[in-house]
C-alpha positions as protocol buffer text, in pm:
chain_id: "A"
residue {
  index: 1
  type: MET
  ca { x: 3532 y: -5662 z: -2733 }
}
residue {
  index: 2
  type: ALA
  ca { x: 3419 y: -5358 z: -2924 }
}
residue {
  index: 3
  type: LYS
  ca { x: 3096 y: -5389 z: -3118 }
}
residue {
  index: 4
  type: ARG
  ca { x: 3061 y: -5294 z: -3485 }
}
residue {
  index: 5
  type: THR
  ca { x: 2734 y: -5136 z: -3583 }
}
residue {
  index: 6
  type: PHE
  ca { x: 2576 y: -5133 z: -3928 }
}
residue {
  index: 7
  type: PRO
  ca { x: 2255 y: -4929 z: -3880 }
}
residue {
  index: 8
  type: GLY
  ca { x: 2161 y: -4800 z: -4228 }
}
residue {
  index: 9
  type: ASN
  ca { x: 2406 y: -4788 z: -4514 }
}
residue {
  index: 10
  type: MET
  ca { x: 2723 y: -4733 z: -4307 }
}
residue {
  index: 11
  type: PHE
  ca { x: 2970 y: -4947 z: -4504 }
}
residue {
  index: 12
  type: PRO
  ca { x: 3340 y: -4895 z: -4580 }
}
residue {
  index: 13
  type: LEU
  ca { x: 3397 y: -4653 z: -4867 }
}
residue {
  index: 14
  type: TRP
  ca { x: 3559 y: -4915 z: -5086 }
}
residue {
  index: 15
  type: THR
  ca { x: 3240 y: -5126 z: -5065 }
}
residue {
  index: 16
  type: VAL
  ca { x: 3029 y: -4839 z: -5190 }
}
residue {
  index: 17
  type: VAL
  ca { x: 3273 y: -4761 z: -5471 }
}
residue {
  index: 18
  type: VAL
  ca { x: 3287 y: -5121 z: -5589 }
}
residue {
  index: 19
  type: ALA
  ca { x: 2909 y: -5146 z: -5580 }
}
residue {
  index: 20
  type: VAL
  ca { x: 2870 y: -4836 z: -5794 }
}
residue {
  index: 21
  type: VAL
  ca { x: 3139 y: -4933 z: -6045 }
}
residue {
  index: 22
  type: VAL
  ca { x: 3029 y: -5294 z: -6089 }
}
residue {
  index: 23
  type: SER
  ca { x: 2656 y: -5233 z: -6114 }
}
residue {
  index: 24
  type: ALA
  ca { x: 2412 y: -4975 z: -5991 }
}
residue {
  index: 25
  type: SER
  ca { x: 2167 y: -5255 z: -5921 }
}
residue {
  index: 26
  type: ILE
  ca { x: 2392 y: -5415 z: -5660 }
}
residue {
  index: 27
  type: SER
  ca { x: 2368 y: -5121 z: -5421 }
}
residue {
  index: 28
  type: GLY
  ca { x: 1988 y: -5139 z: -5432 }
}
residue {
  index: 29
  type: ARG
  ca { x: 1958 y: -5515 z: -5420 }
}
residue {
  index: 30
  type: PHE
  ca { x: 1993 y: -5537 z: -5045 }
}
residue {
  index: 31
  type: ALA
  ca { x: 1830 y: -5209 z: -4948 }
}
residue {
  index: 32
  type: GLU
  ca { x: 1539 y: -5392 z: -4785 }
}
residue {
  index: 33
  type: TYR
  ca { x: 1736 y: -5517 z: -4485 }
}
residue {
  index: 34
  type: ARG
  ca { x: 1849 y: -5164 z: -4401 }
}
residue {
  index: 35
  type: ARG
  ca { x: 1485 y: -5064 z: -4369 }
}
residue {
  index: 36
  type: ALA
  ca { x: 1392 y: -5378 z: -4178 }
}
residue {
  index: 37
  type: PHE
  ca { x: 1646 y: -5381 z: -3894 }
}
residue {
  index: 38
  type: HIS
  ca { x: 1970 y: -5255 z: -3747 }
}
residue {
  index: 39
  type: VAL
  ca { x: 2254 y: -5499 z: -3677 }
}
residue {
  index: 40
  type: THR
  ca { x: 2532 y: -5490 z: -3419 }
}
residue {
  index: 41
  type: VAL
  ca { x: 2817 y: -5739 z: -3468 }
}
residue {
  index: 42
  type: ALA
  ca { x: 3042 y: -5873 z: -3191 }
}
residue {
  index: 43
  type: GLY
  ca { x: 3290 y: -6157 z: -3152 }
}
residue {
  index: 44
  type: SER
  ca { x: 3453 y: -6390 z: -3400 }
}
residue {
  index: 45
  type: GLY
  ca { x: 3394 y: -6742 z: -3519 }
}
residue {
  index: 46
  type: PRO
  ca { x: 3103 y: -6918 z: -3689 }
}
residue {
  index: 47
  type: PRO
  ca { x: 2819 y: -6672 z: -3753 }
}
residue {
  index: 48
  type: VAL
  ca { x: 2504 y: -6662 z: -3539 }
}
residue {
  index: 49
  type: LEU
  ca { x: 2210 y: -6424 z: -3592 }
}
residue {
  index: 50
  type: LEU
  ca { x: 2016 y: -6323 z: -3280 }
}
residue {
  index: 51
  type: VAL
  ca { x: 1663 y: -6189 z: -3337 }
}
residue {
  index: 52
  type: PRO
  ca { x: 1464 y: -6042 z: -3046 }
}
residue {
  index: 53
  type: GLY
  ca { x: 1094 y: -6070 z: -2982 }
}
residue {
  index: 54
  type: LEU
  ca { x: 796 y: -5838 z: -2976 }
}
residue {
  index: 55
  type: ALA
  ca { x: 865 y: -5481 z: -2862 }
}
residue {
  index: 56
  type: THR
  ca { x: 1216 y: -5586 z: -2761 }
}
residue {
  index: 57
  type: THR
  ca { x: 1551 y: -5453 z: -2879 }
}
residue {
  index: 58
  type: GLY
  ca { x: 1864 y: -5654 z: -2949 }
}
residue {
  index: 59
  type: GLU
  ca { x: 1978 y: -5571 z: -2595 }
}
residue {
  index: 60
  type: VAL
  ca { x: 1781 y: -5872 z: -2473 }
}
residue {
  index: 61
  type: TRP
  ca { x: 2070 y: -6076 z: -2613 }
}
residue {
  index: 62
  type: ASP
  ca { x: 2345 y: -5888 z: -2424 }
}
residue {
  index: 63
  type: PRO
  ca { x: 2409 y: -6175 z: -2177 }
}
residue {
  index: 64
  type: THR
  ca { x: 2417 y: -6419 z: -2469 }
}
residue {
  index: 65
  type: VAL
  ca { x: 2668 y: -6203 z: -2653 }
}
residue {
  index: 66
  type: ALA
  ca { x: 2887 y: -6180 z: -2344 }
}
residue {
  index: 67
  type: ARG
  ca { x: 2877 y: -6558 z: -2309 }
}
residue {
  index: 68
  type: LEU
  ca { x: 2945 y: -6653 z: -2673 }
}
residue {
  index: 69
  type: GLN
  ca { x: 3152 y: -6378 z: -2833 }
}
residue {
  index: 70
  type: ASP
  ca { x: 3482 y: -6553 z: -2769 }
}
residue {
  index: 71
  type: ARG
  ca { x: 3368 y: -6841 z: -2994 }
}
residue {
  index: 72
  type: TYR
  ca { x: 3108 y: -6701 z: -3237 }
}
residue {
  index: 73
  type: GLU
  ca { x: 3048 y: -6397 z: -3453 }
}
residue {
  index: 74
  type: LEU
  ca { x: 2716 y: -6265 z: -3327 }
}
residue {
  index: 75
  type: HIS
  ca { x: 2491 y: -6052 z: -3547 }
}
residue {
  index: 76
  type: VAL
  ca { x: 2236 y: -5893 z: -3313 }
}
residue {
  index: 77
  type: VAL
  ca { x: 1922 y: -5757 z: -3478 }
}
residue {
  index: 78
  type: THR
  ca { x: 1690 y: -5477 z: -3364 }
}
residue {
  index: 79
  type: LEU
  ca { x: 1374 y: -5470 z: -3574 }
}
residue {
  index: 80
  type: ALA
  ca { x: 1206 y: -5178 z: -3747 }
}
residue {
  index: 81
  type: GLY
  ca { x: 949 y: -5020 z: -3519 }
}
residue {
  index: 82
  type: PHE
  ca { x: 1103 y: -5185 z: -3212 }
}
residue {
  index: 83
  type: GLY
  ca { x: 1394 y: -4947 z: -3159 }
}
residue {
  index: 84
  type: GLY
  ca { x: 1556 y: -5003 z: -3498 }
}
residue {
  index: 85
  type: PRO
  ca { x: 1459 y: -4821 z: -3819 }
}
residue {
  index: 86
  type: ASP
  ca { x: 1117 y: -4661 z: -3855 }
}
residue {
  index: 87
  type: ALA
  ca { x: 819 y: -4898 z: -3868 }
}
residue {
  index: 88
  type: LEU
  ca { x: 774 y: -5071 z: -4203 }
}
residue {
  index: 89
  type: GLY
  ca { x: 395 y: -5085 z: -4213 }
}
residue {
  index: 90
  type: GLU
  ca { x: 219 y: -5380 z: -4376 }
}
residue {
  index: 91
  type: PRO
  ca { x: 318 y: -5645 z: -4455 }
}
residue {
  index: 92
  type: PHE
  ca { x: 578 y: -5651 z: -4181 }
}
residue {
  index: 93
  type: LEU
  ca { x: 698 y: -6000 z: -4097 }
}
residue {
  index: 94
  type: PRO
  ca { x: 742 y: -6137 z: -4453 }
}
residue {
  index: 95
  type: ARG
  ca { x: 956 y: -5834 z: -4541 }
}
residue {
  index: 96
  type: VAL
  ca { x: 1171 y: -5879 z: -4232 }
}
residue {
  index: 97
  type: ALA
  ca { x: 1221 y: -6250 z: -4304 }
}
residue {
  index: 98
  type: SER
  ca { x: 1325 y: -6174 z: -4663 }
}
residue {
  index: 99
  type: ALA
  ca { x: 1556 y: -5901 z: -4533 }
}
residue {
  index: 100
  type: ILE
  ca { x: 1726 y: -6152 z: -4301 }
}
residue {
  index: 101
  type: VAL
  ca { x: 1794 y: -6376 z: -4599 }
}
residue {
  index: 102
  type: GLU
  ca { x: 1928 y: -6078 z: -4796 }
}
residue {
  index: 103
  type: TYR
  ca { x: 2152 y: -5973 z: -4507 }
}
residue {
  index: 104
  type: VAL
  ca { x: 2304 y: -6321 z: -4490 }
}
residue {
  index: 105
  type: ASP
  ca { x: 2361 y: -6310 z: -4865 }
}
residue {
  index: 106
  type: GLU
  ca { x: 2519 y: -5964 z: -4868 }
}
residue {
  index: 107
  type: ARG
  ca { x: 2743 y: -6029 z: -4569 }
}
residue {
  index: 108
  type: ARG
  ca { x: 2839 y: -6364 z: -4725 }
}
residue {
  index: 109
  type: LEU
  ca { x: 2769 y: -6547 z: -4401 }
}
residue {
  index: 110
  type: GLU
  ca { x: 2835 y: -6918 z: -4435 }
}
residue {
  index: 111
  type: ARG
  ca { x: 2520 y: -7099 z: -4319 }
}
residue {
  index: 112
  type: PRO
  ca { x: 2473 y: -6903 z: -3996 }
}
residue {
  index: 113
  type: VAL
  ca { x: 2262 y: -7033 z: -3711 }
}
residue {
  index: 114
  type: LEU
  ca { x: 1945 y: -6828 z: -3671 }
}
residue {
  index: 115
  type: VAL
  ca { x: 1834 y: -6781 z: -3309 }
}
residue {
  index: 116
  type: GLY
  ca { x: 1507 y: -6602 z: -3236 }
}
residue {
  index: 117
  type: HIS
  ca { x: 1305 y: -6531 z: -2924 }
}
residue {
  index: 118
  type: SER
  ca { x: 925 y: -6525 z: -2938 }
}
residue {
  index: 119
  type: LEU
  ca { x: 837 y: -6321 z: -3248 }
}
residue {
  index: 120
  type: GLY
  ca { x: 1202 y: -6368 z: -3344 }
}
residue {
  index: 121
  type: GLY
  ca { x: 1146 y: -6743 z: -3335 }
}
residue {
  index: 122
  type: PHE
  ca { x: 853 y: -6707 z: -3573 }
}
residue {
  index: 123
  type: LEU
  ca { x: 1076 y: -6499 z: -3801 }
}
residue {
  index: 124
  type: ALA
  ca { x: 1345 y: -6766 z: -3781 }
}
residue {
  index: 125
  type: PHE
  ca { x: 1100 y: -7030 z: -3907 }
}
residue {
  index: 126
  type: LEU
  ca { x: 983 y: -6793 z: -4182 }
}
residue {
  index: 127
  type: ALA
  ca { x: 1332 y: -6695 z: -4300 }
}
residue {
  index: 128
  type: ALA
  ca { x: 1473 y: -7049 z: -4284 }
}
residue {
  index: 129
  type: SER
  ca { x: 1177 y: -7187 z: -4480 }
}
residue {
  index: 130
  type: GLU
  ca { x: 1231 y: -6916 z: -4743 }
}
residue {
  index: 131
  type: ALA
  ca { x: 1598 y: -7012 z: -4784 }
}
residue {
  index: 132
  type: PRO
  ca { x: 1621 y: -7377 z: -4674 }
}
residue {
  index: 133
  type: GLY
  ca { x: 1988 y: -7411 z: -4766 }
}
residue {
  index: 134
  type: GLY
  ca { x: 2094 y: -7076 z: -4627 }
}
residue {
  index: 135
  type: PHE
  ca { x: 2112 y: -7156 z: -4257 }
}
residue {
  index: 136
  type: GLY
  ca { x: 2308 y: -7408 z: -4056 }
}
residue {
  index: 137
  type: GLY
  ca { x: 2046 y: -7433 z: -3783 }
}
residue {
  index: 138
  type: VAL
  ca { x: 1746 y: -7267 z: -3621 }
}
residue {
  index: 139
  type: VAL
  ca { x: 1683 y: -7209 z: -3251 }
}
residue {
  index: 140
  type: ALA
  ca { x: 1339 y: -7080 z: -3153 }
}
residue {
  index: 141
  type: VAL
  ca { x: 1322 y: -6964 z: -2791 }
}
residue {
  index: 142
  type: ASP
  ca { x: 954 y: -6992 z: -2701 }
}
residue {
  index: 143
  type: GLY
  ca { x: 861 y: -6887 z: -3053 }
}
residue {
  index: 144
  type: VAL
  ca { x: 650 y: -7113 z: -3272 }
}
residue {
  index: 145
  type: PRO
  ca { x: 527 y: -7141 z: -3631 }
}
residue {
  index: 146
  type: PHE
  ca { x: 160 y: -7075 z: -3542 }
}
residue {
  index: 147
  type: LEU
  ca { x: 97 y: -6914 z: -3205 }
}
residue {
  index: 148
  type: PRO
  ca { x: -283 y: -6962 z: -3175 }
}
residue {
  index: 149
  type: ALA
  ca { x: -244 y: -7340 z: -3201 }
}
residue {
  index: 150
  type: LEU
  ca { x: -49 y: -7353 z: -2874 }
}
residue {
  index: 151
  type: ALA
  ca { x: -374 y: -7282 z: -2690 }
}
residue {
  index: 152
  type: ASN
  ca { x: -616 y: -7431 z: -2942 }
}
residue {
  index: 153
  type: PRO
  ca { x: -502 y: -7713 z: -3172 }
}
residue {
  index: 154
  type: ALA
  ca { x: -803 y: -7649 z: -3397 }
}
residue {
  index: 155
  type: ALA
  ca { x: -706 y: -7286 z: -3460 }
}
residue {
  index: 156
  type: THR
  ca { x: -667 y: -7165 z: -3817 }
}
residue {
  index: 157
  type: PRO
  ca { x: -562 y: -6830 z: -3964 }
}
residue {
  index: 158
  type: GLU
  ca { x: -921 y: -6781 z: -4082 }
}
residue {
  index: 159
  type: SER
  ca { x: -1062 y: -6836 z: -3734 }
}
residue {
  index: 160
  type: HIS
  ca { x: -842 y: -6555 z: -3603 }
}
residue {
  index: 161
  type: THR
  ca { x: -889 y: -6299 z: -3880 }
}
residue {
  index: 162
  type: GLU
  ca { x: -1141 y: -6084 z: -3694 }
}
residue {
  index: 163
  type: GLN
  ca { x: -950 y: -6102 z: -3366 }
}
residue {
  index: 164
  type: ALA
  ca { x: -628 y: -6005 z: -3545 }
}
residue {
  index: 165
  type: ALA
  ca { x: -796 y: -5706 z: -3709 }
}
residue {
  index: 166
  type: ALA
  ca { x: -934 y: -5595 z: -3372 }
}
residue {
  index: 167
  type: MET
  ca { x: -588 y: -5629 z: -3218 }
}
residue {
  index: 168
  type: ARG
  ca { x: -437 y: -5416 z: -3492 }
}
residue {
  index: 169
  type: ARG
  ca { x: -700 y: -5144 z: -3441 }
}
residue {
  index: 170
  type: LEU
  ca { x: -646 y: -5152 z: -3064 }
}
residue {
  index: 171
  type: TYR
  ca { x: -272 y: -5095 z: -3089 }
}
residue {
  index: 172
  type: ASP
  ca { x: -316 y: -4830 z: -3357 }
}
residue {
  index: 173
  type: SER
  ca { x: -540 y: -4637 z: -3119 }
}
residue {
  index: 174
  type: MET
  ca { x: -306 y: -4653 z: -2819 }
}
residue {
  index: 175
  type: THR
  ca { x: -106 y: -4362 z: -2694 }
}
residue {
  index: 176
  type: SER
  ca { x: 253 y: -4431 z: -2595 }
}
residue {
  index: 177
  type: GLU
  ca { x: 153 y: -4413 z: -2228 }
}
residue {
  index: 178
  type: GLN
  ca { x: -133 y: -4661 z: -2271 }
}
residue {
  index: 179
  type: PHE
  ca { x: 94 y: -4895 z: -2463 }
}
residue {
  index: 180
  type: LEU
  ca { x: 361 y: -4891 z: -2192 }
}
residue {
  index: 181
  type: ILE
  ca { x: 111 y: -4954 z: -1913 }
}
residue {
  index: 182
  type: GLN
  ca { x: -29 y: -5258 z: -2095 }
}
residue {
  index: 183
  type: THR
  ca { x: 313 y: -5385 z: -2198 }
}
residue {
  index: 184
  type: ARG
  ca { x: 459 y: -5363 z: -1847 }
}
residue {
  index: 185
  type: MET
  ca { x: 165 y: -5563 z: -1714 }
}
residue {
  index: 186
  type: ALA
  ca { x: 225 y: -5828 z: -1978 }
}
residue {
  index: 187
  type: LEU
  ca { x: 598 y: -5838 z: -1910 }
}
residue {
  index: 188
  type: SER
  ca { x: 542 y: -5907 z: -1542 }
}
residue {
  index: 189
  type: SER
  ca { x: 376 y: -6235 z: -1640 }
}
residue {
  index: 190
  type: MET
  ca { x: 657 y: -6325 z: -1882 }
}
residue {
  index: 191
  type: ILE
  ca { x: 965 y: -6248 z: -1668 }
}
residue {
  index: 192
  type: THR
  ca { x: 1035 y: -6350 z: -1310 }
}
residue {
  index: 193
  type: ASP
  ca { x: 1289 y: -6094 z: -1184 }
}
residue {
  index: 194
  type: PRO
  ca { x: 1140 y: -5742 z: -1136 }
}
residue {
  index: 195
  type: ALA
  ca { x: 1473 y: -5590 z: -1242 }
}
residue {
  index: 196
  type: ASP
  ca { x: 1447 y: -5771 z: -1576 }
}
residue {
  index: 197
  type: VAL
  ca { x: 1087 y: -5657 z: -1610 }
}
residue {
  index: 198
  type: GLU
  ca { x: 1208 y: -5300 z: -1566 }
}
residue {
  index: 199
  type: ARG
  ca { x: 1479 y: -5344 z: -1828 }
}
residue {
  index: 200
  type: ALA
  ca { x: 1234 y: -5495 z: -2075 }
}
residue {
  index: 201
  type: GLY
  ca { x: 997 y: -5206 z: -2011 }
}
residue {
  index: 202
  type: LYS
  ca { x: 1268 y: -4964 z: -2121 }
}
residue {
  index: 203
  type: TRP
  ca { x: 1313 y: -5159 z: -2443 }
}
residue {
  index: 204
  type: ALA
  ca { x: 938 y: -5151 z: -2502 }
}
residue {
  index: 205
  type: ALA
  ca { x: 939 y: -4773 z: -2456 }
}
residue {
  index: 206
  type: ARG
  ca { x: 1124 y: -4751 z: -2788 }
}
residue {
  index: 207
  type: ALA
  ca { x: 858 y: -4949 z: -2976 }
}
residue {
  index: 208
  type: ASP
  ca { x: 590 y: -4814 z: -3207 }
}
residue {
  index: 209
  type: PRO
  ca { x: 250 y: -4942 z: -3083 }
}
residue {
  index: 210
  type: GLY
  ca { x: 122 y: -4969 z: -3439 }
}
residue {
  index: 211
  type: ALA
  ca { x: 417 y: -5185 z: -3540 }
}
residue {
  index: 212
  type: VAL
  ca { x: 352 y: -5412 z: -3240 }
}
residue {
  index: 213
  type: GLY
  ca { x: -14 y: -5449 z: -3337 }
}
residue {
  index: 214
  type: THR
  ca { x: 77 y: -5530 z: -3696 }
}
residue {
  index: 215
  type: ALA
  ca { x: 326 y: -5796 z: -3586 }
}
residue {
  index: 216
  type: ILE
  ca { x: 75 y: -5960 z: -3351 }
}
residue {
  index: 217
  type: ALA
  ca { x: -196 y: -5961 z: -3616 }
}
residue {
  index: 218
  type: GLU
  ca { x: 32 y: -6115 z: -3876 }
}
residue {
  index: 219
  type: MET
  ca { x: 146 y: -6388 z: -3637 }
}
residue {
  index: 220
  type: MET
  ca { x: -215 y: -6467 z: -3552 }
}
residue {
  index: 221
  type: THR
  ca { x: -308 y: -6514 z: -3917 }
}
residue {
  index: 222
  type: THR
  ca { x: 5 y: -6687 z: -4053 }
}
residue {
  index: 223
  type: ASP
  ca { x: 48 y: -7061 z: -4009 }
}
residue {
  index: 224
  type: LEU
  ca { x: 403 y: -7178 z: -4082 }
}
residue {
  index: 225
  type: ARG
  ca { x: 369 y: -7534 z: -3956 }
}
residue {
  index: 226
  type: LYS
  ca { x: 359 y: -7703 z: -4299 }
}
residue {
  index: 227
  type: ARG
  ca { x: 592 y: -7450 z: -4457 }
}
residue {
  index: 228
  type: SER
  ca { x: 851 y: -7524 z: -4187 }
}
residue {
  index: 229
  type: GLY
  ca { x: 883 y: -7871 z: -4333 }
}
residue {
  index: 230
  type: ARG
  ca { x: 1105 y: -7713 z: -4600 }
}
residue {
  index: 231
  type: ILE
  ca { x: 1376 y: -7646 z: -4342 }
}
residue {
  index: 232
  type: ASN
  ca { x: 1650 y: -7904 z: -4388 }
}
residue {
  index: 233
  type: ALA
  ca { x: 1879 y: -7771 z: -4114 }
}
residue {
  index: 234
  type: PRO
  ca { x: 1855 y: -7887 z: -3752 }
}
residue {
  index: 235
  type: VAL
  ca { x: 1587 y: -7703 z: -3555 }
}
residue {
  index: 236
  type: LEU
  ca { x: 1570 y: -7662 z: -3179 }
}
residue {
  index: 237
  type: LEU
  ca { x: 1248 y: -7538 z: -3019 }
}
residue {
  index: 238
  type: ILE
  ca { x: 1274 y: -7433 z: -2654 }
}
residue {
  index: 239
  type: GLY
  ca { x: 937 y: -7427 z: -2484 }
}
residue {
  index: 240
  type: ALA
  ca { x: 890 y: -7224 z: -2164 }
}
residue {
  index: 241
  type: LEU
  ca { x: 673 y: -7393 z: -1903 }
}
residue {
  index: 242
  type: GLY
  ca { x: 748 y: -7179 z: -1596 }
}
residue {
  index: 243
  type: ALA
  ca { x: 420 y: -6986 z: -1620 }
}
residue {
  index: 244
  type: SER
  ca { x: 207 y: -7294 z: -1696 }
}
residue {
  index: 245
  type: PRO
  ca { x: 5 y: -7467 z: -1421 }
}
residue {
  index: 246
  type: ALA
  ca { x: 148 y: -7809 z: -1345 }
}
residue {
  index: 247
  type: PRO
  ca { x: -166 y: -8002 z: -1451 }
}
residue {
  index: 248
  type: MET
  ca { x: -154 y: -7840 z: -1797 }
}
residue {
  index: 249
  type: ARG
  ca { x: 212 y: -7895 z: -1872 }
}
residue {
  index: 250
  type: GLY
  ca { x: 159 y: -8227 z: -2044 }
}
residue {
  index: 251
  type: SER
  ca { x: -82 y: -8076 z: -2295 }
}
residue {
  index: 252
  type: PHE
  ca { x: 152 y: -7783 z: -2351 }
}
residue {
  index: 253
  type: ARG
  ca { x: 440 y: -8021 z: -2423 }
}
residue {
  index: 254
  type: ASP
  ca { x: 226 y: -8194 z: -2684 }
}
residue {
  index: 255
  type: ALA
  ca { x: 128 y: -7859 z: -2834 }
}
residue {
  index: 256
  type: TYR
  ca { x: 490 y: -7747 z: -2869 }
}
residue {
  index: 257
  type: ARG
  ca { x: 588 y: -8077 z: -3029 }
}
residue {
  index: 258
  type: ALA
  ca { x: 301 y: -8052 z: -3276 }
}
residue {
  index: 259
  type: GLN
  ca { x: 430 y: -7712 z: -3389 }
}
residue {
  index: 260
  type: VAL
  ca { x: 740 y: -7868 z: -3548 }
}
residue {
  index: 261
  type: ALA
  ca { x: 600 y: -8208 z: -3640 }
}
residue {
  index: 262
  type: ALA
  ca { x: 662 y: -8136 z: -4010 }
}
residue {
  index: 263
  type: VAL
  ca { x: 1026 y: -8034 z: -3960 }
}
residue {
  index: 264
  type: PRO
  ca { x: 1256 y: -8320 z: -4069 }
}
residue {
  index: 265
  type: ASN
  ca { x: 1525 y: -8262 z: -3804 }
}
residue {
  index: 266
  type: ALA
  ca { x: 1362 y: -8101 z: -3502 }
}
residue {
  index: 267
  type: SER
  ca { x: 1427 y: -8122 z: -3130 }
}
residue {
  index: 268
  type: VAL
  ca { x: 1202 y: -7984 z: -2857 }
}
residue {
  index: 269
  type: VAL
  ca { x: 1330 y: -7914 z: -2506 }
}
residue {
  index: 270
  type: PHE
  ca { x: 1146 y: -7755 z: -2217 }
}
residue {
  index: 271
  type: ALA
  ca { x: 1251 y: -7491 z: -1969 }
}
residue {
  index: 272
  type: GLU
  ca { x: 1058 y: -7607 z: -1664 }
}
residue {
  index: 273
  type: ARG
  ca { x: 1133 y: -7305 z: -1444 }
}
residue {
  index: 274
  type: ALA
  ca { x: 1157 y: -7022 z: -1694 }
}
residue {
  index: 275
  type: LYS
  ca { x: 879 y: -6799 z: -1813 }
}
residue {
  index: 276
  type: HIS
  ca { x: 867 y: -6660 z: -2167 }
}
residue {
  index: 277
  type: PHE
  ca { x: 1205 y: -6482 z: -2156 }
}
residue {
  index: 278
  type: VAL
  ca { x: 1397 y: -6805 z: -2104 }
}
residue {
  index: 279
  type: MET
  ca { x: 1744 y: -6653 z: -2148 }
}
residue {
  index: 280
  type: LEU
  ca { x: 1677 y: -6403 z: -1869 }
}
residue {
  index: 281
  type: ASP
  ca { x: 1478 y: -6629 z: -1637 }
}
residue {
  index: 282
  type: ASP
  ca { x: 1699 y: -6937 z: -1638 }
}
residue {
  index: 283
  type: PRO
  ca { x: 2041 y: -6880 z: -1795 }
}
residue {
  index: 284
  type: ALA
  ca { x: 2176 y: -7190 z: -1619 }
}
residue {
  index: 285
  type: PHE
  ca { x: 1938 y: -7393 z: -1835 }
}
residue {
  index: 286
  type: PHE
  ca { x: 1946 y: -7182 z: -2149 }
}
residue {
  index: 287
  type: PHE
  ca { x: 2317 y: -7143 z: -2214 }
}
residue {
  index: 288
  type: PRO
  ca { x: 2418 y: -7511 z: -2199 }
}
residue {
  index: 289
  type: VAL
  ca { x: 2126 y: -7603 z: -2427 }
}
residue {
  index: 290
  type: LEU
  ca { x: 2215 y: -7333 z: -2678 }
}
residue {
  index: 291
  type: GLU
  ca { x: 2588 y: -7405 z: -2667 }
}
residue {
  index: 292
  type: SER
  ca { x: 2532 y: -7778 z: -2716 }
}
residue {
  index: 293
  type: PHE
  ca { x: 2319 y: -7710 z: -3023 }
}
residue {
  index: 294
  type: LEU
  ca { x: 2567 y: -7462 z: -3170 }
}
residue {
  index: 295
  type: LEU
  ca { x: 2853 y: -7706 z: -3119 }
}
residue {
  index: 296
  type: ARG
  ca { x: 2658 y: -7986 z: -3283 }
}
residue {
  index: 297
  type: VAL
  ca { x: 2558 y: -7793 z: -3595 }
}
residue {
  index: 298
  type: SER
  ca { x: 2901 y: -7638 z: -3636 }
}
residue {
  index: 299
  type: THR
  ca { x: 3037 y: -7986 z: -3708 }
}
residue {
  index: 300
  type: ALA
  ca { x: 2978 y: -8035 z: -4080 }
}
residue {
  index: 301
  type: GLY
  ca { x: 2782 y: -8344 z: -4161 }
}
residue {
  index: 302
  type: SER
  ca { x: 2713 y: -8423 z: -3798 }
}
residue {
  index: 303
  type: THR
  ca { x: 2420 y: -8645 z: -3714 }
}
residue {
  index: 304
  type: PRO
  ca { x: 2230 y: -8601 z: -3386 }
}
residue {
  index: 305
  type: ALA
  ca { x: 2299 y: -8867 z: -3131 }
}
residue {
  index: 306
  type: ASP
  ca { x: 2011 y: -9065 z: -2986 }
}
residue {
  index: 307
  type: GLY
  ca { x: 1803 y: -8838 z: -2765 }
}
residue {
  index: 308
  type: GLU
  ca { x: 1934 y: -8520 z: -2927 }
}
residue {
  index: 309
  type: GLY
  ca { x: 1758 y: -8523 z: -3263 }
}
residue {
  index: 310
  type: GLY
  ca { x: 1417 y: -8640 z: -3142 }
}
residue {
  index: 311
  type: TYR
  ca { x: 1159 y: -8492 z: -2910 }
}
residue {
  index: 312
  type: ARG
  ca { x: 1234 y: -8459 z: -2542 }
}
């Protein structure tokens, strides 16, 4: 099915005319999202937003789009500085989250499900907590409300302020070549198949190192765990354990569960074989889990069955 792209202010002429005639303020009201990301739309059905992770374009969701486009309308995001519009600068993540909410409002999407990978998962928690009634569900694919606490439960934003500043300075100082060398090394620990590592490296080649550093620093110093308690839609957190040593997996399971302890309707499932890019590493696990969640939340007023709404 052909994709429809809305990368800037490419809207049908009648939309622009109506906006100008009705009120000049309307055309500027949603300008933020056009600076924050590009969107490609495919398929038809209930709306789903797909947000990629750090230094990754929306192409990471291509297999997901191919799988779901016969049943869902998929809005695939590519973030500013990561192959989308030019980098936003600081603050980055709060502006993107607000832009996601604005996009949903402008497009009149009826309680879409927000699916994010890694950094995209963090953004999903941030956007859904900003507009608790605006989303039908949230799926975070190895993305959490406060990343440092996965490794250290005692971590706080204050305890990571200096490290975050150093990280920002490091990425600001990198050349494109240095950034790609470091990123490819990191990707090889996050993805199993070398062909997928190569693909992800090509996506990273489109990223602005400074934008990556800003995003990392903001994630390190922003704790959304309590704020996520505002989310009244079902939330599914998928934790990736494939890169974790077997003796440590129990503590990692506890750490993932603690991330969403404040969320009223949260489920946590674990991809035992997949590394960080779960949808690439283990699609046989990922797709049934995602499809089951989408089917459940698409039923208005549905209540999770035993074993689905609690921690697993």
